[in-house]
Structures are given as C-alpha cells and as structure tokens.
Wavefront OBJ file of the C-alpha trace (Angstrom):
o trace
v -1.948 -2.669 5.159
v -3.754 -4.085 2.173
v -4.151 -2.091 -1.028
v -7.820 -3.134 -1.083
v -10.255 -1.310 1.189
v -13.946 -2.185 1.292
v -16.480 0.182 2.820
v -19.373 -1.959 3.936
v -22.326 -2.276 6.273
v -22.997 -5.292 8.460
v -25.961 -7.271 7.167
v -25.861 -5.673 3.714
v -26.488 -8.354 1.044
v -24.652 -6.327 -1.619
v -21.620 -6.048 0.645
v -21.774 -9.796 1.330
v -21.687 -10.451 -2.413
v -18.402 -8.509 -2.628
v -16.851 -10.096 0.482
v -17.691 -13.542 -0.902
v -15.822 -12.711 -4.132
v -12.858 -11.368 -2.139
v -12.764 -14.621 -0.149
v -13.179 -16.741 -3.273
v -10.161 -14.991 -4.823
v -8.247 -15.257 -1.518
v -7.634 -11.506 -1.431
v -6.666 -9.633 1.707
v -8.536 -6.406 2.267
v -9.229 -3.845 4.934
v -12.866 -3.639 5.981
v -14.290 -0.264 6.987
v -17.723 -0.607 8.557
v -19.890 2.431 7.913
v -22.715 3.720 10.119
v -26.299 2.664 9.318
v -27.361 6.285 8.867
v -26.486 7.726 5.455
v -26.069 11.137 7.152
v -23.142 9.766 9.168
v -21.285 8.159 6.250
v -18.944 11.080 5.637
v -15.854 8.901 5.144
v -17.342 6.817 2.331
v -18.843 9.954 0.774
v -15.386 11.582 0.694
v -13.999 8.499 -1.068
v -16.771 7.847 -3.587
v -18.972 10.940 -3.770
v -21.994 8.986 -2.493
v -23.122 7.322 0.730
v -24.177 3.902 -0.553
v -22.151 0.774 0.091
v -20.303 -1.309 -0.866
v -17.467 0.881 -2.134
v -14.068 -0.514 -3.109
v -10.728 1.285 -3.098
v -7.777 -0.410 -4.813
v -4.729 1.833 -4.476
v -2.518 -0.477 -6.532
v -4.759 -0.007 -9.572
v -5.788 3.624 -8.924
v -9.398 2.747 -8.082
v -10.426 5.495 -5.692
v -14.026 4.631 -4.876
v -15.882 2.105 -6.999
v -19.559 1.691 -6.018
v -22.089 -0.992 -7.033
v -21.573 -4.608 -5.995
v -21.933 -6.032 -9.532
v -19.280 -3.641 -10.859
v -16.944 -4.441 -7.963
v -17.334 -8.224 -8.403
v -16.683 -7.907 -12.149
v -13.638 -5.708 -11.497
v -12.203 -8.148 -8.943
v -12.675 -11.085 -11.304
v -11.067 -9.237 -14.227
v -8.204 -7.858 -12.132
v -7.434 -10.711 -9.729
v -9.371 -13.755 -10.943
v -9.288 -16.004 -13.992
v -9.959 -12.981 -16.194
v -6.725 -11.281 -15.087
v -4.078 -10.696 -17.712
v -1.019 -12.834 -17.102
l 1 2 3 4 5 6 7 8 9 10 11 12 13 14 15 16 17 18 19 20 21 22 23 24 25 26 27 28 29 30 31 32 33 34 35 36 37 38 39 40 41 42 43 44 45 46 47 48 49 50 51 52 53 54 55 56 57 58 59 60 61 62 63 64 65 66 67 68 69 70 71 72 73 74 75 76 77 78 79 80 81 82 83 84 85 86
C-alpha cells in the first residue's frame, strides 16, 4: 500500500490538478473515490474534518488530511519534486 492516499471525485477539475502533479512526479498513490453527495462523504470528513475534495493523506510525513488542490500541489512539489530537500 502506498503512503499517499488521495480522496477524489471523478470529473472534479481540482482533483485532476492533483492527479496530474502526482503523475508528473511519478508518485504511487491510493485513490479513494468519494460519493457525489456531500452528505455521503463520511470517510473523507473523518480524515479531514470537511467534505470537499481533493484531500491528501501522506502517512510518511504525518499529513492526515490536507484539503485544497493548490496547497496539495505545492506540498507535493516541495516534498517530492525539485523543491525537495536532498
């Protein structure tokens, strides 16, 4: 199992932005598709405290539920991309 887990929704442009960055960085991750209805998104709410997606979990770096696609992309770049400390 990958340390990276992405809660996402099919057809979500914000989720696509994150999956594109994950692919660009050649990172393996587990995808958890959430229901369309916010009322049914109990799993992502337990992880992040909210029902919006995308949400990233990175167990290796103690990230337990990062929301917001821009924040996730920046985090991935800083942690795994060219911005990562050697």
